Backbone bond lengths (Angstrom), bond angles and torsions (degrees), N, CA, C in turn:
res aa  C-N    CA-C-N  psi(-1)  N-CA   C-N-CA  omega(-1)  CA-C   N-CA-C  phi
1 X - - - 1.565 - - 1.492 108.73 -
2 X 1.355 119.48 -41.39 1.424 118.34 179.90 1.588 112.67 -51.48
3 X 1.304 116.75 -40.10 1.426 125.59 -172.30 1.635 100.24 -71.02
4 X 1.339 118.70 -52.59 1.393 119.42 -178.06 1.529 116.44 -57.45
5 X 1.200 115.16 -24.96 1.530 122.93 -175.32 1.585 107.96 -92.72
6 X 1.274 120.78 -2.40 1.369 120.02 -175.38 1.500 120.23 88.61
7 X 1.306 117.79 1.15 1.557 129.19 -175.73 1.474 98.80 -77.89
8 X 1.164 128.36 71.65 1.548 124.44 -169.05 1.595 108.79 -70.85
9 X 1.338 113.57 -48.21 1.465 120.34 -176.20 1.556 109.32 -56.30
10 X 1.245 118.43 -46.97 1.488 124.28 177.22 1.450 112.45 -63.51
11 X 1.316 118.06 -44.48 1.416 121.03 178.35 1.542 110.86 -64.05
12 X 1.348 116.10 -43.62 1.422 116.28 179.94 1.534 111.47 -62.04
13 X 1.337 117.00 -37.94 1.474 114.67 179.25 1.522 110.72 -65.92
14 X 1.353 117.37 -36.48 1.624 118.22 178.54 1.477 107.53 -68.52
15 X 1.266 118.39 -41.23 1.523 117.83 177.52 1.542 113.87 -55.83
16 X 1.352 110.34 -53.41 1.462 118.10 179.32 1.510 116.00 -56.68
17 X 1.324 112.39 -39.88 1.459 122.15 171.69 1.556 112.27 -58.95
18 X 1.219 118.83 -51.88 1.446 122.04 177.66 1.553 113.61 -57.96
19 X 1.325 111.67 -45.16 1.592 116.83 167.51 1.279 120.41 -55.10
20 X 1.404 115.96 -42.59 1.458 120.12 -179.00 1.723 105.76 -67.34
21 X 1.155 117.85 -41.40 1.414 123.08 177.41 1.548 114.83 -62.38
22 X 1.447 107.73 -38.88 1.522 110.77 -178.45 1.618 100.83 -150.02
23 X 1.304 112.58 98.94 1.497 123.49 178.26 1.699 115.66 -52.69
24 X 1.398 109.30 -20.36 1.426 116.37 -176.15 1.631 105.46 -103.41
25 X 1.159 123.61 19.47 1.510 126.93 -173.33 1.698 100.30 -78.41
26 X 1.339 110.37 93.93 1.555 114.56 -170.59 1.480 107.19 -63.12
27 X 1.328 126.45 -44.50 1.419 128.54 -177.17 1.456 109.68 -59.02
28 X 1.341 122.61 -44.67 1.421 125.09 -179.37 1.554 111.89 -65.07
29 X 1.295 111.39 -43.65 1.525 117.27 175.17 1.483 110.10 -56.40
30 X 1.260 111.34 -55.36 1.554 119.28 -178.42 1.557 109.46 -53.07
31 X 1.223 117.00 -56.75 1.566 124.66 -168.08 1.618 103.00 -71.10
32 X 1.309 118.45 -36.07 1.511 118.30 178.09 1.589 107.43 -64.74
33 X 1.402 116.22 -45.16 1.291 124.45 170.62 1.502 120.25 -47.25
34 X 1.359 111.48 -46.91 1.483 121.27 176.68 1.524 112.13 -67.85
35 X 1.413 110.43 -33.55 1.582 113.56 -179.15 1.496 104.84 -70.27
36 X 1.274 125.89 -53.89 1.483 125.43 -178.04 1.515 111.18 -58.80
37 X 1.267 112.87 -33.99 1.556 114.18 -179.84 1.551 105.81 -70.21
38 X 1.319 119.74 -39.51 1.539 122.75 177.91 1.514 108.06 -58.44
39 X 1.396 118.28 -36.17 1.407 121.06 176.73 1.517 118.46 -76.86
40 X 1.293 115.93 -3.37 1.466 123.81 -176.76 1.497 115.91 88.96
41 X 1.365 118.37 13.58 1.432 118.88 177.84 1.565 111.96 -99.63
42 X 1.420 111.06 73.41 1.473 112.79 -171.79 1.465 112.50 -68.55
43 X 1.340 121.74 -34.87 1.427 120.96 -176.73 1.608 110.44 -61.02
44 X 1.383 113.31 -42.17 1.416 115.59 169.11 1.428 119.99 -54.75
45 X 1.313 108.94 -44.60 1.529 123.85 -179.57 1.553 109.25 -59.62
46 X 1.386 113.92 -42.04 1.558 113.76 176.95 1.492 111.54 -63.12
47 X 1.317 120.21 -39.99 1.514 121.96 178.99 1.460 107.85 -58.31
48 X 1.426 120.79 -54.98 1.373 123.74 -174.52 1.499 117.59 -59.76
49 X 1.356 105.23 -39.79 1.601 114.69 -177.63 1.605 101.96 -68.38
50 X 1.327 116.45 -38.36 1.447 115.06 -172.26 1.586 110.73 -71.50
51 X 1.304 112.62 -31.20 1.462 110.77 169.38 1.370 118.16 -74.07
52 X 1.321 122.00 -24.56 1.480 121.66 172.95 1.446 107.69 -75.42
53 X 1.320 126.63 -36.96 1.373 125.41 -177.14 1.582 109.73 -74.40
54 X 1.252 122.68 -25.90 1.477 123.21 164.98 1.503 109.93 -55.77
55 X 1.288 121.36 -35.58 1.427 119.08 -175.90 1.426 110.69 -87.72
56 X 1.498 121.56 -39.39 1.329 125.10 -174.98 1.543 107.65 -134.31
57 X 1.328 116.84 77.32 1.439 126.12 -168.66 1.522 118.73 -63.35
58 X 1.549 115.58 -18.34 1.382 116.22 -178.21 1.486 109.97 -115.05
59 X 1.265 121.49 32.80 1.479 126.63 -178.02 1.522 104.96 -85.78
60 X 1.437 118.02 108.03 1.412 118.45 -172.06 1.444 110.51 -66.48
61 X 1.255 126.07 -36.83 1.479 128.10 177.81 1.539 111.61 -59.95
62 X 1.244 113.82 -42.62 1.596 120.67 176.82 1.574 107.71 -66.78
63 X 1.254 115.84 -47.93 1.463 121.20 -176.71 1.507 109.62 -59.48
64 X 1.335 119.04 -34.56 1.437 127.09 -177.68 1.523 107.94 -75.03
65 X 1.340 120.57 -56.23 1.487 120.28 172.21 1.487 112.47 -55.62
66 X 1.321 125.59 -36.53 1.496 123.30 174.19 1.603 107.95 -61.87
67 X 1.294 116.16 -39.97 1.408 114.83 179.47 1.463 114.42 -68.02
68 X 1.316 117.17 -35.63 1.514 118.92 169.52 1.528 112.48 -54.31
69 X 1.402 110.94 -55.56 1.410 117.52 -179.74 1.544 116.92 -56.17
70 X 1.275 108.47 -43.19 1.623 111.18 178.50 1.512 108.46 -66.36
71 X 1.286 125.69 -34.97 1.393 130.13 -174.10 1.585 102.93 -69.67
72 X 1.236 117.99 -41.34 1.517 120.03 179.75 1.443 111.48 -65.65
73 X 1.264 118.81 -34.86 1.461 117.73 176.32 1.506 117.01 -91.75
74 X 1.323 116.10 22.48 1.427 123.50 175.76 1.493 120.86 78.45
75 X 1.343 120.62 9.61 1.395 124.91 -174.03 1.677 104.95 -105.77
76 X 1.397 110.25 72.45 1.368 116.68 -170.44 1.638 115.13 -70.92
77 X 1.318 110.40 -38.16 1.517 112.75 177.49 1.543 114.33 -61.24
78 X 1.435 112.70 -41.03 1.466 115.77 173.73 1.469 111.99 -62.50
79 X 1.280 111.29 -42.52 1.663 118.35 -178.47 1.523 108.71 -54.64
80 X 1.353 115.70 -48.95 1.409 120.28 179.73 1.530 117.05 -61.95
81 X 1.453 113.41 -36.24 1.481 114.90 175.74 1.491 110.42 -64.87
82 X 1.411 116.60 -38.86 1.489 118.09 178.69 1.463 114.25 -66.18
83 X 1.433 119.39 -40.58 1.335 120.95 174.77 1.520 114.42 -61.92
84 X 1.360 113.22 -42.46 1.460 115.63 176.79 1.398 117.14 -61.06
85 X 1.323 113.01 -40.69 1.463 117.80 178.76 1.539 111.09 -66.28
86 X 1.269 113.17 -38.72 1.583 116.93 175.11 1.467 115.16 -52.92
87 X 1.312 112.62 -48.59 1.530 117.71 177.36 1.480 114.82 -74.17
88 X 1.320 115.17 -21.93 1.476 120.84 173.93 1.597 109.29 -69.70
89 X 1.198 112.68 -47.75 1.471 121.64 -179.71 1.600 109.13 -64.98
90 X 1.283 111.33 -42.96 1.541 112.89 -175.66 1.537 105.97 -140.67
91 X 1.338 110.00 93.93 1.610 118.72 -171.64 1.543 106.93 -68.56
92 X 1.347 118.13 -18.55 1.596 116.53 -176.34 1.499 109.57 -99.00
93 X 1.285 117.99 25.13 1.485 126.27 -177.79 1.636 109.80 -92.27
94 X 1.258 116.85 90.26 1.441 119.86 -173.50 1.523 113.69 -57.86
95 X 1.351 117.85 -40.31 1.343 125.83 178.72 1.599 112.84 -61.31
96 X 1.332 111.74 -40.79 1.411 116.41 173.96 1.555 119.87 -60.35
97 X 1.441 109.57 -41.78 1.443 116.26 174.96 1.676 111.73 -69.55
98 X 1.244 113.31 -33.43 1.364 118.08 179.40 1.589 109.85 -66.13
99 X 1.254 118.04 -48.70 1.463 122.18 177.50 1.511 113.39 -64.70
100 X 1.298 114.55 -42.38 1.334 121.70 169.47 1.522 113.65 -41.95
101 X 1.406 110.03 -58.74 1.508 123.84 179.04 1.512 109.86 -49.77
102 X 1.440 117.34 -47.65 1.445 120.55 -179.40 1.582 112.26 -59.95
103 X 1.315 112.03 -42.35 1.534 122.19 -179.50 1.555 104.90 -61.17
104 X 1.299 117.93 -51.49 1.348 118.61 179.98 1.521 121.48 -60.44
105 X 1.372 111.89 -36.52 1.497 113.20 166.80 1.502 116.22 -61.86
106 X 1.297 118.97 -37.68 1.461 123.92 170.72 1.493 109.89 -56.75
107 X 1.286 117.30 -42.21 1.532 122.54 179.53 1.454 109.73 -72.13
108 X 1.266 126.54 -12.31 1.484 127.76 -161.85 1.374 125.07 68.07
109 X 1.249 113.05 21.08 1.530 126.37 -178.09 1.637 104.44 -95.31
110 X 1.245 114.50 72.05 1.533 119.36 -172.25 1.549 111.21 -69.44
111 X 1.349 113.22 -47.66 1.598 112.22 178.03 1.536 112.28 -56.43
112 X 1.449 117.80 -41.34 1.416 121.01 179.16 1.421 111.95 -67.89
113 X 1.354 120.83 -35.11 1.526 127.22 179.23 1.538 107.58 -63.40
114 X 1.372 115.27 -47.35 1.476 118.82 179.95 1.430 114.31 -62.22
115 X 1.310 122.83 -30.86 1.458 131.68 177.00 1.574 105.78 -68.00
116 X 1.360 117.29 -46.84 1.400 121.37 178.81 1.478 116.33 -66.32
117 X 1.281 118.39 -35.63 1.457 125.91 176.86 1.517 107.59 -67.55
118 X 1.430 120.02 -43.03 1.483 127.79 -177.37 1.440 104.51 -57.88
119 X 1.495 116.30 -44.34 1.466 118.88 -175.17 1.474 110.05 -72.13
120 X 1.255 120.42 -31.73 1.501 123.07 176.20 1.413 110.40 -65.38
121 X 1.386 121.49 -50.23 1.489 118.86 171.30 1.360 123.66 -59.09
122 X 1.319 112.34 -35.97 1.582 118.64 173.83 1.497 111.70 -56.38
123 X 1.419 114.18 -45.04 1.423 122.97 -174.94 1.543 111.14 -78.38
124 X 1.259 118.89 -26.91 1.518 124.60 -174.35 1.517 107.91 -149.04
125 X 1.276 114.29 78.83 1.536 123.07 -174.40 1.526 113.12 -62.86
126 X 1.376 118.09 -13.47 1.520 116.75 179.65 1.558 109.82 -97.52
127 X 1.335 120.04 12.45 1.427 126.31 -176.54 1.467 106.47 -79.75
128 X 1.391 123.27 86.62 1.482 122.11 -175.25 1.593 109.08 -60.70
129 X 1.229 121.65 -41.32 1.365 124.58 -173.88 1.539 112.14 -60.42
130 X 1.312 113.29 -33.49 1.589 117.82 174.24 1.408 112.84 -72.25
131 X 1.366 119.44 -36.49 1.452 118.02 -179.03 1.547 106.18 -71.90
132 X 1.350 116.07 -35.69 1.539 119.11 179.50 1.493 107.86 -60.72
133 X 1.319 117.24 -55.80 1.448 122.58 -175.74 1.616 112.97 -61.28
134 X 1.273 112.69 -34.62 1.560 116.37 176.34 1.562 103.11 -63.73
135 X 1.367 122.64 -53.09 1.357 126.38 177.88 1.572 110.97 -50.94
136 X 1.292 112.10 -48.88 1.607 116.84 -179.23 1.580 107.66 -56.37
137 X 1.270 116.75 -49.65 1.395 118.27 -175.44 1.603 113.16 -68.64
138 X 1.357 116.12 -35.97 1.444 113.82 174.37 1.496 114.31 -72.33
139 X 1.371 119.44 -24.74 1.439 119.33 164.67 1.421 116.81 -61.34
140 X 1.332 116.23 -40.79 1.453 124.71 -177.50 1.575 108.57 -64.04
141 X 1.318 112.57 -33.05 1.378 122.25 -176.67 1.597 112.02 -84.31
142 X 1.400 113.36 -4.27 1.440 117.46 177.57 1.446 110.14 82.14
143 X 1.255 121.92 16.13 1.497 126.55 177.68 1.495 112.28 -104.85
144 X 1.306 113.33 64.30 1.520 116.95 -175.78 1.563 114.71 -71.07
145 X 1.263 119.11 -22.06 1.462 115.99 176.75 1.581 109.22 -72.12
146 X 1.370 112.72 -32.02 1.489 113.11 174.67 1.602 114.43 -74.72
147 X 1.267 106.56 -31.21 1.541 109.75 -175.52 1.511 112.02 -71.11
148 X 1.374 118.71 -39.28 1.408 120.33 -172.93 1.536 116.42 -56.04
149 X 1.378 127.79 -40.58 1.384 121.75 173.16 1.464 112.83 -69.93
150 X 1.253 125.72 -28.03 1.484 123.18 171.14 1.440 112.12 -62.13
151 X 1.216 118.45 -43.09 1.462 123.16 -170.09 1.529 105.71 -74.93
152 X 1.381 118.75 -35.96 1.570 123.86 178.44 1.509 105.03 -65.95
153 X 1.459 117.76 -38.09 1.535 115.53 -178.52 1.386 110.22 -72.90
154 X 1.387 122.05 -31.75 1.421 120.18 171.96 1.448 118.02 -57.85
155 X 1.399 113.01 -42.08 1.454 123.29 -179.33 1.597 110.96 -75.19
156 X 1.332 115.70 -22.81 1.558 118.62 177.96 1.520 105.09 -76.95
157 X 1.306 118.63 -35.78 1.484 122.75 176.86 1.568 112.46 -76.35
158 X 1.351 116.57 -27.68 1.460 116.72 -177.41 1.457 104.82 -150.08
159 X 1.475 116.79 88.24 1.427 114.28 -174.08 1.591 118.78 -60.38
160 X 1.337 116.38 -26.00 1.379 115.55 -178.77 1.487 115.50 -93.08
161 X 1.356 118.62 24.45 1.463 126.11 -178.69 1.439 113.07 -76.47
162 X 1.378 111.68 98.63 1.483 114.71 -175.15 1.455 120.78 -60.56
163 X 1.361 115.57 -41.08 1.395 124.42 178.19 1.578 112.22 -56.63
164 X 1.414 110.79 -41.66 1.561 116.33 178.36 1.375 110.66 -71.55
165 X 1.330 121.56 -34.98 1.567 121.80 174.72 1.544 109.18 -64.23
166 X 1.344 121.72 -43.11 1.360 120.03 177.62 1.546 111.74 -63.16
167 X 1.345 113.41 -50.33 1.509 113.94 -177.66 1.493 110.89 -61.30
168 X 1.380 122.88 -35.54 1.425 122.58 172.72 1.446 115.24 -60.19
169 X 1.336 116.04 -40.71 1.410 121.87 176.18 1.572 112.53 -63.81
170 X 1.347 118.59 -34.59 1.478 122.03 170.04 1.463 110.23 -65.83
171 X 1.297 113.50 -41.09 1.582 113.17 179.01 1.483 112.23 -63.52
172 X 1.240 117.78 -47.97 1.527 123.51 -175.20 1.605 106.63 -65.85
C-alpha cells in the first residue's frame, strides 16, 4: 500500500525488512526491484528481479519487470527474451505484450511490434499507451490510415495524452 500511494521510502524499508526476515520472499524481492526501477536504479533492479526469478522462474509480472530493467541497462536481446517468455507463460498478460512491443520497436522489428500492441489492446482495450504505440508503429511503417483510429482511441481514453496528440498530428 505504501508503494502504491507513493510513499517509496517507507515501502522500501518494509520490503527490505521482509527480505531480511526471509531472503526468498519472492514478492518483496519483486516489488523492491520494481521500486528501485521506478527510481531509475535499473542495475539494482536487475539483481533483485534475478533473485526473484530464481525462486519463481515463470512469473509473468516479474519476467516483464526484468525485461524493462534489462532494456534500461542496454541489454535488449535479454530483455526481449524475458518479454517473450512472459507472454508465453501468460498469453493473456496485456502488460507483457505491451512491453514486448516496446522492446521490438527498440530492436527495429516494427511489424512484430505492431502485432504485440494489437494483442495488448485486444486484451486490455483501455490501455491508451498501447493504442498510441500501435499508432506510432503504423505511422513508422507508412500505414497512416490504420494509425489514425488507434491514435484517436488513445486520445478518447486519455484526452491530455501529449504523445498521442503528436502522433496524430504526424498521421494527419
